[in-house]
SEVO-584677 format. One line per 3 residues: their letters; for each residue x, y, z of N, C-alpha, C. Coordinates in Angstrom, 3 decimals. Each point is the difference from the previous one (the first is absolute). Layout:
BEGIN
a) X:Y:Z:X:Y:Z:X:Y:Z ~ ...
***
This chain:
BEGIN
mnf) 35.473:3.553:9.495:-0.206:0.119:-1.422:-1.477:0.351:-0.247 ~ -0.238:1.034:-0.773:-1.360:0.404:-0.334:-0.370:-0.461:-1.401 ~ -1.141:-0.616:-0.096:-0.532:-0.408:-1.296:-1.248:0.818:-0.262
vps) 0.131:1.025:-0.822:-1.144:0.847:-0.314:-0.395:-0.261:-1.450 ~ -1.225:-0.461:-0.206:-0.439:-0.260:-1.372:0.020:1.266:-0.849 ~ 0.427:-0.164:-1.256:0.015:1.129:-0.928:-1.184:-0.055:-0.965
kvf) -0.631:-1.190:-0.099:-1.123:-0.171:-0.914:-1.071:-0.862:0.670 ~ -1.223:0.171:-0.492:-1.123:-0.798:0.490:-0.970:-0.227:-1.152 ~ -0.624:-1.174:-0.004:-1.111:-0.214:-0.925:-1.143:-0.648:0.759
ftk) -1.183:0.138:-0.562:-1.210:-0.491:0.636:-0.611:-1.084:-0.865 ~ -0.528:-1.029:0.663:-0.603:-1.106:-0.720:-1.105:-0.615:0.851 ~ -0.794:-0.837:-0.627:-1.104:-0.644:0.705:-0.324:-1.313:-0.689
gvg) -0.697:-0.888:0.727:-0.353:-1.271:-0.603:-1.049:-0.744:0.791 ~ -0.550:-1.024:-0.645:-1.016:-0.859:0.607:0.272:-1.443:-0.405 ~ -0.290:-0.940:0.904:0.169:-1.416:-0.318:-1.014:-0.839:0.752
ahk) -0.356:-1.154:-0.555:-0.932:-0.921:0.650:0.519:-1.426:-0.136 ~ -0.107:-0.763:1.092:0.477:-1.383:0.025:-0.612:-0.689:1.213 ~ -0.020:-1.327:-0.007:-0.559:-0.723:1.152:0.866:0.170:1.250
eyl) 1.277:0.303:-0.177:0.915:0.217:1.129:0.232:1.491:0.207 ~ -0.028:0.427:1.250:0.204:1.416:0.337:1.332:0.513:-0.542 ~ 1.091:-0.703:0.290:1.328:0.448:-0.427:0.100:0.069:-1.528
asf) -0.577:-0.961:-0.678:0.043:0.006:-1.465:-0.802:1.176:-0.567 ~ -1.093:0.380:0.649:-0.765:1.157:-0.488:0.817:1.282:0.167 ~ 0.756:0.091:1.085:0.879:1.151:0.216:1.095:0.025:-1.072
ela) 0.596:-1.146:-0.288:1.024:-0.101:-1.048:-0.562:0.446:-1.344 ~ -1.227:-0.403:-0.301:-0.618:0.391:-1.273:-0.270:1.504:-0.045 ~ -0.340:0.587:1.139:-0.178:1.462:0.054:1.341:0.695:-0.250
lrd) 1.081:-0.539:0.576:1.334:0.566:-0.241:0.384:-0.147:-1.472 ~ -0.343:-1.122:-0.609:0.269:-0.192:-1.432:-0.766:1.017:-0.837 ~ -1.265:0.204:0.354:-0.810:0.976:-0.726:0.610:1.398:0.123
agi) 0.597:0.269:1.150:0.659:1.289:0.244:1.396:0.052:-0.636 ~ 0.529:-1.152:-0.426:1.304:-0.052:-0.652:1.187:-0.054:0.954 ~ -0.240:-0.274:1.288:1.093:0.081:0.982:0.243:-1.321:0.732
qaf) -0.420:-1.107:-0.582:0.145:-1.306:0.629:1.440:-0.485:0.073 ~ 0.900:0.521:-0.808:1.370:-0.516:-0.079:0.953:0.650:1.003 ~ -0.548:0.827:0.914:0.853:0.724:0.932:-0.261:-0.441:1.438
nlv) 1.000:0.155:0.852:-0.149:-0.229:1.429:-0.457:1.321:0.603 ~ -1.293:0.101:0.240:-0.602:1.260:0.427:0.124:0.191:1.506 ~ 0.470:1.161:0.379:0.134:0.382:1.399:-0.889:1.218:0.219
tvs) -1.016:-0.144:0.828:-0.895:1.136:0.215:0.631:0.966:1.007 ~ -0.196:1.267:-0.289:0.526:1.068:0.848:-1.138:0.949:0.349 ~ 0.265:0.895:0.934:-1.028:0.966:0.387:-0.184:1.038:-1.101
sif) -0.720:1.041:0.295:-0.665:0.766:-1.044:0.584:1.363:-0.336 ~ 1.291:0.109:-0.137:0.614:1.278:-0.363:0.376:-0.014:-1.481 ~ -0.448:1.030:-0.726:0.407:0.190:-1.387:1.292:0.813:0.054
ppn) 1.134:-0.569:-0.416:1.296:0.660:0.167:0.110:1.341:-0.735 ~ 0.761:0.941:0.572:0.256:1.261:-0.696:0.659:-0.270:-1.355 ~ -0.357:0.781:-0.984:0.600:-0.065:-1.337:-0.117:-1.364:-0.678
ckk) -0.974:-0.778:0.393:-0.232:-1.314:-0.610:-0.863:0.204:-1.245 ~ 0.459:-0.538:-1.116:-0.681:0.205:-1.280:-0.987:-1.132:-0.271 ~ -1.238:0.360:-0.301:-1.012:-0.987:-0.382:0.237:-0.394:-1.453
isr) 0.117:-1.307:-0.233:0.213:-0.520:-1.352:-1.121:-0.992:-0.328 ~ -0.072:-0.424:-1.235:-1.025:-0.965:-0.402:0.362:-1.393:0.509 ~ -1.018:-0.822:0.121:0.203:-1.404:0.392:0.967:-0.672:-0.971
eeg) -0.186:0.238:-1.297:0.848:-0.632:-1.020:1.471:0.387:0.189 ~ 0.251:1.290:0.232:1.373:0.456:0.212:0.595:-0.620:1.262 ~ -0.787:-0.041:1.056:0.474:-0.573:1.255:0.329:-1.472:-0.121
lqi) -0.848:-0.748:-0.687:0.231:-1.440:-0.157:1.233:-0.288:-0.845 ~ 0.375:0.919:-0.895:1.223:-0.181:-0.798:1.256:0.198:0.850 ~ -0.111:0.809:1.050:1.155:0.281:0.859:0.261:-1.136:0.981
lkp) -1.063:-0.561:0.573:0.134:-1.019:1.038:0.342:-1.369:-0.584 ~ 0.749:-0.775:0.772:0.411:-1.339:-0.425:-0.729:-1.054:0.835 ~ -0.404:-1.119:-0.620:-0.646:-1.072:0.756:0.844:-0.408:1.209
gai) -0.669:-0.213:1.120:0.680:-0.396:1.231:0.457:1.167:0.854 ~ -0.060:1.210:-0.541:0.456:1.177:0.745:-0.847:0.212:1.251 ~ 0.623:0.512:1.040:-0.720:0.431:1.193:-0.520:1.394:-0.314
vhc) -1.313:0.139:0.009:-0.648:1.233:-0.435:-0.894:0.513:1.120 ~ 0.220:1.244:0.377:-0.827:0.626:1.033:-1.270:0.562:-0.630 ~ -1.093:-0.106:0.734:-1.270:0.477:-0.529:-0.954:0.358:1.137
vma) -0.997:0.803:-0.338:-1.144:0.222:0.872:-1.138:-0.757:-0.659 ~ -0.572:-0.964:0.724:-1.006:-0.878:-0.595:-1.282:-0.010:0.818 ~ -1.105:0.162:-0.689:-1.320:-0.252:0.575:-0.485:-1.296:-0.623
rna) -0.547:-0.892:0.819:-0.495:-1.267:-0.529:-1.225:-0.435:0.761 ~ -0.837:-0.766:-0.681:-1.214:-0.502:0.617:-0.364:-1.306:-0.684 ~ -0.778:-0.824:0.692:-0.405:-1.279:-0.576:-1.306:-0.461:0.636
tne) -0.729:-0.816:-0.753:-1.225:-0.614:0.496:-0.215:-1.330:-0.701 ~ -0.692:-0.904:0.681:-0.470:-1.216:-0.668:-1.524:-0.065:0.059 ~ -0.621:1.144:0.268:-1.460:0.095:0.004:-0.464:0.427:-1.396
anr) -0.879:-0.790:-0.574:-0.526:0.310:-1.330:-0.623:1.395:-0.014 ~ 0.358:0.764:-1.010:-0.558:1.341:-0.245:0.355:1.058:1.032 ~ 0.830:-0.292:0.987:0.372:1.023:0.985:0.924:1.015:-0.659
lia) -0.324:1.272:0.131:0.781:1.067:-0.614:1.212:0.320:0.866 ~ 1.182:-0.025:-0.616:1.242:0.349:0.692:0.756:1.033:-0.822 ~ 0.876:0.717:0.671:0.845:0.975:-0.695:1.328:0.123:0.731
asv) 0.992:0.467:-0.729:1.310:0.358:0.546:0.399:1.296:-0.690 ~ 0.428:0.978:0.792:0.314:1.305:-0.576:1.216:0.603:0.681 ~ 0.848:0.623:-0.810:1.116:0.805:0.504:-0.282:1.436:-0.414
gta) -0.127:0.876:0.994:-0.184:1.421:-0.260:1.345:0.703:0.068 ~ 0.151:1.057:-0.775:1.264:0.739:-0.054:-0.275:1.491:0.124 ~ 0.815:0.668:0.807:-0.061:1.457:0.128:1.422:0.537:-0.081
lpq) 0.227:0.897:-0.965:1.339:0.546:-0.242:0.045:1.481:0.353 ~ 1.050:0.429:0.689:0.126:1.418:0.333:0.419:0.824:-1.214 ~ -0.279:1.287:0.043:0.415:0.920:-1.061:1.523:0.009:-0.132
dsn) 0.681:-0.031:1.131:1.466:0.009:0.037:0.493:-1.440:-0.104 ~ 0.558:-0.384:-1.132:0.431:-1.386:-0.208:1.180:-0.396:0.888 ~ 0.612:0.967:0.703:1.060:-0.321:0.953:-0.568:-0.488:1.326
qyg) -1.309:0.089:0.169:-0.665:-0.505:1.197:-0.608:-1.365:-0.317 ~ -0.251:-0.772:1.037:-0.617:-1.304:-0.218:-1.518:0.121:-0.046 ~ -0.612:-0.957:-0.672:-1.450:-0.091:-0.075:-0.480:-1.226:0.747
yls) -1.256:-0.351:-0.226:-0.586:-1.145:0.696:-0.692:-0.941:-0.953 ~ 0.053:-1.272:0.368:-0.763:-1.062:-0.632:-0.884:-0.598:1.086 ~ -1.170:-0.453:-0.355:-0.867:-0.661:0.980:-0.542:-1.283:-0.599
ehh) -0.241:-0.970:0.853:-0.577:-1.264:-0.426:-1.415:-0.110:0.567 ~ -0.912:-0.459:-0.839:-1.390:-0.201:0.421:-0.464:-1.313:-0.613 ~ -0.605:-0.855:0.801:-0.415:-1.323:-0.487:-1.375:-0.354:0.571
pfg) -1.037:0.602:-0.601:-1.357:-0.163:0.523:-0.782:-1.163:-0.617 ~ -1.062:-0.351:0.688:-1.034:-0.890:-0.518:-1.211:0.863:-0.300 ~ -0.705:-0.304:-1.077:-1.249:0.672:-0.305:0.130:1.371:-0.638
eka) 1.206:0.388:-0.413:0.192:1.291:-0.663:0.416:-0.219:-1.447 ~ -0.612:0.765:-0.894:0.412:-0.022:-1.402:1.311:0.757:-0.141 ~ 0.656:-0.157:-1.138:1.325:0.575:-0.225:0.021:1.511:0.192
dka) -1.007:0.708:-0.509:0.035:1.459:0.100:-0.068:0.469:1.456 ~ -0.837:-0.625:0.807:-0.111:0.385:1.411:1.268:-0.378:0.775 ~ 0.513:-1.198:-0.231:1.223:-0.441:0.677:1.177:0.899:-0.379
gey) 0.105:0.331:-1.283:1.095:0.860:-0.465:-0.083:1.388:0.590 ~ -1.204:0.546:0.043:-0.198:1.328:0.577:0.391:0.016:1.480 ~ -0.369:-1.063:0.720:0.334:-0.086:1.418:1.518:-0.058:0.200
aed) 0.687:-0.836:-0.791:1.454:-0.134:0.126:0.699:1.314:-0.350 ~ -0.492:0.669:-1.027:0.569:1.287:-0.413:-0.193:1.045:1.097 ~ -1.191:0.027:0.573:-0.316:0.910:1.098:0.925:-0.269:1.187
laa) 0.196:-1.258:0.341:0.854:-0.359:1.131:1.437:0.489:-0.210 ~ 0.547:-0.231:-1.194:1.368:0.451:-0.294:0.083:1.523:0.050 ~ -0.989:0.681:-0.576:0.000:1.467:-0.018:-0.129:0.569:1.407
tml) -0.817:-0.633:0.824:-0.172:0.473:1.374:1.295:-0.163:0.795 ~ 0.696:-1.121:-0.187:1.284:-0.191:0.692:1.002:1.065:-0.443 ~ 0.049:0.282:-1.301:0.915:1.024:-0.499:-0.409:1.377:0.511
att) -1.291:0.294:-0.016:-0.484:1.310:0.460:0.380:0.248:1.456 ~ -0.140:-1.019:0.840:0.352:0.192:1.413:1.501:0.214:0.166 ~ 0.804:-0.664:-0.818:1.455:0.180:0.043:0.394:1.411:-0.430
lgi) -0.731:0.532:-0.996:0.321:1.328:-0.541:-0.671:1.138:0.776 ~ -0.800:-0.347:0.999:-0.651:1.030:0.808:-1.179:0.670:-0.681 ~ -0.645:-0.687:-0.931:-1.168:0.561:-0.679:-1.219:-0.198:0.894
efd) -0.697:1.091:0.275:-1.214:-0.054:0.818:-1.152:-0.538:-0.841 ~ -0.804:-0.885:0.592:-1.160:-0.531:-0.717:-0.999:-0.551:1.001 ~ -1.218:-0.163:-0.452:-1.068:-0.587:0.799:-0.178:-1.439:-0.468
snt) 0.332:-0.957:0.851:-0.066:-1.414:-0.397:-1.432:-0.475:-0.244 ~ -0.990:0.783:0.381:-1.392:-0.391:-0.212:-0.537:0.410:-1.368 ~ 0.770:0.776:-0.768:-0.463:0.395:-1.327:0.261:-1.129:-0.990
awd) -0.697:0.015:-1.103:0.135:-1.034:-1.027:1.378:0.072:-0.654 ~ 0.453:-1.141:-0.531:1.313:-0.075:-0.641:0.138:1.030:-1.111 ~ -1.018:0.164:-0.848:0.082:0.958:-1.108:0.319:1.398:0.499
ere) -0.641:0.370:1.095:0.219:1.332:0.582:1.414:0.124:0.574 ~ 0.406:-1.025:0.759:1.345:0.024:0.583:1.071:-0.068:-1.068 ~ -0.228:-0.766:-1.073:0.975:-0.091:-1.091:0.256:1.390:-0.583
qqy) -1.059:0.759:-0.219:0.150:1.363:-0.525:0.759:0.880:0.996 ~ -0.307:-0.164:1.266:0.666:0.780:1.049:1.486:-0.345:0.060 ~ 0.316:-1.299:-0.054:1.399:-0.435:0.043:0.779:0.591:-1.170
kas) -0.569:-0.122:-1.193:0.698:0.476:-1.199:0.081:1.523:-0.026 ~ -1.014:0.672:0.533:0.008:1.464:0.051:1.071:0.523:0.958 ~ 0.434:-0.840:0.931:1.027:0.428:0.957:1.331:0.277:-0.702
gki) 0.168:-0.577:-1.202:1.264:0.151:-0.727:1.076:-0.947:0.498 ~ -0.325:-0.838:0.976:0.997:-0.914:0.570:-0.144:-1.434:-0.511 ~ -1.195:-0.362:-0.476:-0.222:-1.345:-0.528:-0.165:0.106:-1.503
fkt) 0.868:-0.716:-0.709:0.048:0.079:-1.452:-1.018:-0.917:-0.667 ~ -0.058:-1.259:0.451:-0.781:-0.984:-0.734:-0.426:-1.131:0.926 ~ -1.200:-0.517:-0.252:-0.456:-1.215:0.669:-0.569:-0.933:-1.060
fnt) 0.139:-1.300:0.219:-0.569:-0.993:-0.899:-0.058:-1.337:0.725 ~ -0.646:-0.969:-0.619:-0.062:-1.333:0.603:0.149:-1.071:-1.064 ~ 0.407:-1.173:0.442:0.060:-1.203:-0.822:-0.860:-1.027:0.722
tqs) -1.051:-0.460:-0.653:-0.992:-0.837:0.680:-0.408:-1.179:-0.862 ~ -0.132:-1.155:0.662:-0.515:-1.200:-0.657:-1.163:-0.525:0.833 ~ -1.136:-0.229:-0.629:-1.122:-0.619:0.698:-0.424:-1.248:-0.772
aeg) -0.732:-0.864:0.684:-0.508:-1.222:-0.633:-1.124:-0.553:0.862 ~ -0.819:-0.820:-0.616:-1.006:-0.749:0.744:0.544:-1.400:0.213 ~ -0.279:-0.563:1.179:0.404:-1.370:0.267:-0.521:-0.933:-1.088
hkd) 0.836:-0.950:-0.388:-0.344:-0.943:-1.069:-1.333:-0.674:0.298 ~ -0.831:-0.147:-1.019:-1.364:-0.524:0.165:-0.011:-1.418:0.571 ~ 1.088:-0.770:-0.178:0.062:-1.366:0.514:0.758:-0.097:1.323
glw) 0.279:1.137:0.626:0.656:-0.008:1.300:1.499:-0.207:-0.021 ~ 0.622:0.155:-1.172:1.462:-0.046:-0.048:0.543:1.215:0.745 ~ 1.225:-0.092:0.495:0.638:1.178:0.589:0.217:1.037:-1.093
tsv) -0.365:1.222:0.286:0.233:1.133:-0.895:0.860:1.001:0.749 ~ 1.122:0.381:-0.595:0.926:0.961:0.617:0.153:1.222:-0.886 ~ 0.156:1.156:0.635:0.298:1.246:-0.707:1.211:0.653:0.655
vav) 0.814:0.663:-0.828:1.155:0.752:0.500:0.068:1.347:-0.707 ~ 0.481:0.990:0.718:0.368:1.307:-0.555:1.357:0.317:0.614 ~ 0.968:0.375:-0.848:1.378:0.068:0.479:0.749:1.203:-0.563
avf) 0.745:0.661:0.878:0.991:1.003:-0.399:1.351:-0.707:0.097 ~ 0.686:-0.171:-1.116:1.250:-0.756:-0.072:1.166:0.986:-0.095 ~ 0.906:-0.078:0.980:1.152:0.902:0.034:1.191:-0.594:-0.749
iie) 0.747:0.866:-0.645:1.229:-0.400:-0.680:1.151:0.807:0.584 ~ 1.000:-0.735:0.494:1.198:0.616:0.569:1.125:-0.253:-0.993 ~ 0.548:1.075:-0.550:1.087:-0.170:-0.976:1.306:0.506:0.581
***
């Protein structure tokens, strides 16, 4: 039996608590996905999968449902330590082909840098699958233009959450998630 998601939405969140697990739960609450049994999967964006809003996706899913997702997560209990979680997405021009999602969970990177890295990673994986020639030593901006100019990559984007560790040393968790819906 094949379960291929027909829809996906992206969300992110942050939480802080004295307990590590509770900070993760609060990040899931901030992301709006705490009521689901989340199953993480690898990083393929299914062919013909439609991106929908978080609000639309949350209306479809029922509490307690087993929900597949690609999740990046990070946590710290060091005061002021910068953390991020990012999911990068790269979609092919031909929606009948699959795309890529990537997870990145760095320390010391702001949201824009973490998001750019995750987006670059997803685009590079897709480019290699599609046979697009590129120089991996060039900057992301340059490669992004090259990828899109090939006519084979339609769109890239990222969903990123960053935070600084709580000033009093509470656990701080961040999540960035691509949530799949199988109908």
